[in-house]
C-alpha positions as MATLAB code, in Angstrom:
seq = 'MTNIWQEREKAFENEYIYRTEKEKIEQMKKEAREQMIRELCRNRCPKCGDQIEAMTFRGVPLDKCPGCGGVWLGPNDLQILSSKDHRTWFDMWFRGEED';
ca = [
      81.693   57.259   62.090;
      85.207   58.661   61.846;
      83.954   62.163   62.619;
      82.427   61.040   65.924;
      85.743   59.551   67.076;
      87.635   62.611   65.958;
      85.188   64.855   67.802;
      85.509   62.701   70.921;
      89.306   62.799   70.691;
      89.203   66.580   70.273;
      86.865   66.898   73.287;
      89.256   64.886   75.478;
      92.146   67.018   74.247;
      90.249   70.215   75.034;
      89.319   68.907   78.468;
      92.963   68.032   79.188;
      94.161   71.477   78.074;
      91.450   73.149   80.168;
      92.402   71.150   83.289;
      96.145   71.772   82.945;
      95.662   75.498   82.314;
      93.287   75.737   85.291;
      95.871   74.023   87.531;
      98.598   76.388   86.310;
      96.393   79.431   86.979;
      95.583   78.188   90.500;
      99.290   77.617   91.181;
     100.115   81.134   89.958;
      97.377   82.606   92.200;
      98.708   80.661   95.189;
     102.269   81.854   94.558;
     101.075   85.460   94.158;
      99.143   85.265   97.473;
     102.159   83.819   99.268;
     104.422   86.531   97.827;
     101.964   89.256   98.868;
     101.765   87.851  102.411;
     105.575   87.742  102.646;
     105.788   91.372  101.510;
     103.118   92.526  103.973;
     104.730   90.660  106.879;
     108.307   91.706  106.152;
     109.926   93.339  109.184;
     106.802   92.773  111.277;
     106.571   90.975  114.587;
     104.816   87.610  114.140;
     103.269   87.927  117.617;
     101.824   91.461  117.702;
     102.396   92.832  114.167;
     104.425   95.896  115.183;
     107.353   97.049  113.065;
     110.552   95.282  114.136;
     113.514   97.525  114.913;
     117.106   96.571  114.209;
     119.520   97.008  117.094;
     123.019   95.994  118.050;
     123.830   94.356  121.350;
     127.454   93.602  122.211;
     128.349   93.933  118.548;
     125.719   91.406  117.459;
     122.861   92.593  115.233;
     119.424   91.720  116.611;
     115.813   92.479  115.742;
     113.565   93.654  118.560;
     109.852   94.374  118.720;
     109.059   97.538  120.669;
     105.474   96.362  121.229;
     105.899   92.984  122.884;
     109.660   92.969  123.505;
     110.336   89.916  121.323;
     113.921   89.450  120.140;
     115.113   87.601  117.043;
     118.638   86.336  116.579;
     120.367   85.194  113.419;
     121.586   81.603  113.045;
     124.970   82.186  114.753;
     124.123   85.169  116.950;
     123.317   83.155  120.067;
     126.659   81.341  119.825;
     128.460   84.667  119.472;
     126.654   86.109  122.493;
     127.241   83.007  124.609;
     130.966   83.074  123.838;
     131.205   86.542  125.394;
     131.221   87.096  129.142;
     127.720   85.700  129.741;
     127.277   87.196  133.206;
     127.844   90.718  131.938;
     125.715   90.662  128.807;
     122.981   88.622  130.453;
     122.666   91.095  133.327;
     122.781   94.072  130.983;
     120.191   92.577  128.663;
     117.620   91.990  131.370;
     118.222   95.384  132.956;
     117.583   97.006  129.584;
     121.037   98.549  129.123;
     122.547   98.469  125.654;
     126.094   98.655  124.386;
];
């Protein structure tokens, strides 16, 4: 009778180990997929997928997509641009002139 209980206990232990290892493997696969996606999308436009080009406008570094014309600013870049003479840079930006 003792052997049956020991076998049952061992089976539960094996099942627990199997489940935890399976969860860890799934988590590792998920993290690897997310890392691969981040690497493939790095410096790519989220709208059209073209390569984003770095540029400087009025001394502020920006990222611009040549395909769709999207522009990405850093966290403080808009504040820096707005503190400058807004009429001048705004007009120049929409006319396509660069500093």
